[in-house]
C-alpha positions in Angstrom: 117.7 141.8 166.0 119.9 138.7 166.0 119.9 136.8 162.7 120.7 133.2 162.1 121.8 131.7 158.8 120.4 128.4 157.6 120.6 127.6 153.8 118.3 124.6 154.1 115.1 126.3 155.2 112.7 127.2 152.3 109.4 128.9 151.8 107.7 125.5 152.0 109.5 124.5 155.3 107.2 123.9 158.4 109.9 123.0 160.9 113.5 123.5 161.4 116.0 121.3 163.3 119.2 123.1 164.4 122.5 121.1 164.4 124.2 120.4 167.7 126.6 123.4 167.6 123.8 125.9 166.9 121.5 124.1 169.4 124.1 124.5 172.2 124.5 128.2 171.3 120.8 128.9 171.3 120.3 127.0 174.6 123.5 127.7 176.6 124.6 131.1 175.3 121.4 132.8 174.3 119.4 131.1 177.0 116.4 130.6 174.7 113.5 128.5 175.7 110.3 127.0 174.2 108.0 129.7 172.8 110.9 132.2 172.0 111.0 133.5 168.5 114.2 133.5 166.3 115.0 135.3 163.0 116.5 133.3 160.2 117.7 133.9 156.7 118.4 131.3 154.1 120.7 133.6 152.2 118.4 133.2 149.1 116.3 136.4 149.9 114.0 135.1 152.7 113.7 136.2 156.3 111.9 133.7 158.5 110.4 134.0 162.0 110.4 130.7 163.8 109.1 129.7 167.2 111.1 127.3 169.4 109.1 124.2 170.1 112.0 122.2 171.7 115.0 123.7 173.4 117.9 121.5 174.6 121.7 121.7 174.3 121.7 118.7 172.0 118.8 119.6 169.7 116.6 122.7 169.1 113.5 122.5 167.0 111.4 125.4 165.8 108.3 125.9 163.8 108.1 128.4 161.0 105.5 131.2 161.8 106.2 133.7 159.0 108.2 134.3 155.8 109.2 137.5 154.2 110.7 137.8 150.7 113.3 140.6 150.4 114.2 142.4 147.1 117.6 141.7 145.7 120.2 144.4 145.0 119.3 146.5 141.9 122.7 145.6 140.5 125.0 142.5 140.2 128.5 143.2 141.4 131.1 140.4 140.7 134.5 141.2 142.3 137.4 139.2 141.0 140.1 139.8 143.6 143.6 138.3 143.9 144.2 136.7 147.3 146.4 138.7 149.6 149.6 137.4 151.2 148.0 137.5 154.6 144.6 135.7 154.8 143.2 138.1 157.5 143.3 141.0 154.9 141.3 139.0 152.4 138.9 137.9 155.1 138.5 141.6 156.1 137.6 142.4 152.4 135.0 139.5 152.4 133.3 140.8 155.5 133.1 144.4 154.5 132.1 143.7 150.9 129.3 141.4 152.2 128.1 144.3 154.6 128.2 146.9 151.8 126.7 144.7 149.1 128.4 142.4 146.6 126.8 139.6 144.6 129.7 137.3 143.6 133.3 137.0 144.5 136.1 135.1 142.7 139.6 134.8 144.0 141.9 135.1 141.0 145.5 133.8 140.8 147.8 136.2 138.9 151.4 136.4 137.8 152.4 138.4 140.9 150.3 136.5 143.4 152.2 135.5 146.5 149.4 133.2 147.7 148.2 130.6 145.2 146.5 128.0 147.4 143.0 129.1 148.8 140.9 127.3 151.4 137.4 128.6 151.0 135.8 127.0 154.0 137.0 129.8 156.4 136.1 132.4 153.8 132.6 131.1 153.6 132.3 131.4 157.4 133.5 135.0 157.4 130.9 135.8 154.7 128.1 134.1 156.7 129.1 135.9 159.8 129.0 139.3 158.0 125.6 138.3 156.4 124.1 137.8 159.9 125.8 140.9 161.4 124.5 143.2 158.6 121.0 141.6 158.5 121.1 140.8 154.8 118.9 138.2 153.1 121.2 137.4 150.2 124.6 135.6 150.8 127.2 136.5 148.1 128.4 133.6 145.9 132.0 132.6 146.6 133.5 130.9 143.6 136.6 128.6 143.7 140.0 130.2 143.0 140.9 130.4 139.3 143.8 131.7 137.3 143.3 135.1 135.8 143.6 133.7 132.2 140.9 131.1 132.8 138.7 133.7 134.4 139.1 136.0 131.3 138.1 133.1 129.1 134.9 132.6 131.2 134.1 136.3 130.8 134.6 136.6 127.0 130.9 136.2 126.1 129.6 138.0 129.2 127.4 141.0 128.5 128.0 142.7 131.8 130.2 145.8 132.2 133.8 144.7 132.6 136.4 146.8 134.4 140.0 146.3 135.5 141.6 148.5 138.2 145.4 148.7 138.1 148.3 151.0 138.9 150.1 151.1 135.5 150.7 154.5 134.0 148.5 154.0 131.0 145.3 155.5 129.8 142.6 154.9 132.4 139.1 156.2 133.0 137.9 157.0 136.5 135.8 154.3 138.1 133.1 156.8 138.9 132.7 158.0 135.4 132.4 154.4 134.0 129.9 152.8 136.4 126.3 152.5 135.3 123.4 152.3 137.8 121.3 149.1 137.9 123.7 147.2 135.8 125.8 144.1 136.1 129.5 144.8 136.5 132.6 142.7 137.0 135.7 144.4 138.4 139.2 142.9 138.5 141.5 143.8 141.4 145.1 142.6 141.4 147.6 141.3 144.0 150.0 143.3 146.0 152.4 143.5 143.1 149.6 144.6 140.7 148.7 143.0 137.5 151.5 142.3 135.1 151.5 144.5 131.8 150.7 141.2 129.9 147.7 140.5 132.2 146.4 144.1 131.7 146.7 143.7 127.9 144.9 140.3 128.0 142.1 141.8 130.0 141.7 144.7 127.6 141.6 142.2 124.7 138.8 140.4 126.6 136.7 143.6 126.8 137.8 145.0 130.1 138.2 148.8 130.4 141.1 150.1 132.5 139.9 152.3 135.4 141.5 154.3 138.2 140.3 154.2 141.8 142.0 157.5 142.7 145.4 159.1 143.2 146.5 156.9 146.1 148.2 153.6 145.7 145.8 151.2 147.5 146.3 147.8 149.0 144.4 144.9 147.3 141.7 144.7 150.0 141.3 148.5 150.2 141.0 148.8 146.4 138.3 146.0 146.5 136.3 147.8 149.1 136.6 151.2 147.3 135.3 149.5 144.2 132.5 147.8 146.1 131.4 151.0 147.8 131.5 153.0 144.6 129.1 150.5 142.9 126.8 150.6 145.9 126.9 154.4 146.0 126.0 154.8 142.3 123.0 152.5 142.9 121.6 154.4 145.9 
């Protein structure tokens, strides 16, 4: 099944007008014509079947013929992950986390962060592409980049489970032993140089529990995927 993403379509929609770029793709690349059926998600939990009523390279129009509401994940996973020095590694993380199952992502700027300027437009496109590829009905929220200190302030009153994964030789619990099924959880993943000792202390003072992701020292994007898969596995 080929899935399209259109955040504007709702359960009340009767018709859908595709923009010029998508219309060209539908008509020229996919060679769709009037009467053909397309599958669409709005990223808000709905799958739509629409029938093309007008097909041209400049504009395609379709009529909604059915709507299916999908159940959301039985958990809410918020990954706060420091941007990597190379953008393609962070984009890889965004794709795989979307495929596995993540609810919310926040890029956090830390003491050891080598990349401090984030352009989210390309990140959004990577997430949307992964959403379509993995046939999911819910698009993860991508928040603007924020400093770790500001993020911790935002999380002070949160009632979700709060965990920080780091490589410091201090007392840590295993992630596996800490995770709770069907629960909201926020997990902090640091930059290539890891969190600074002061950042770890600040996180702990804000209610975050230090956890280990295993014996190996993992890259930022790998650690984020291990955390994401661990939460998904606990909730199977």
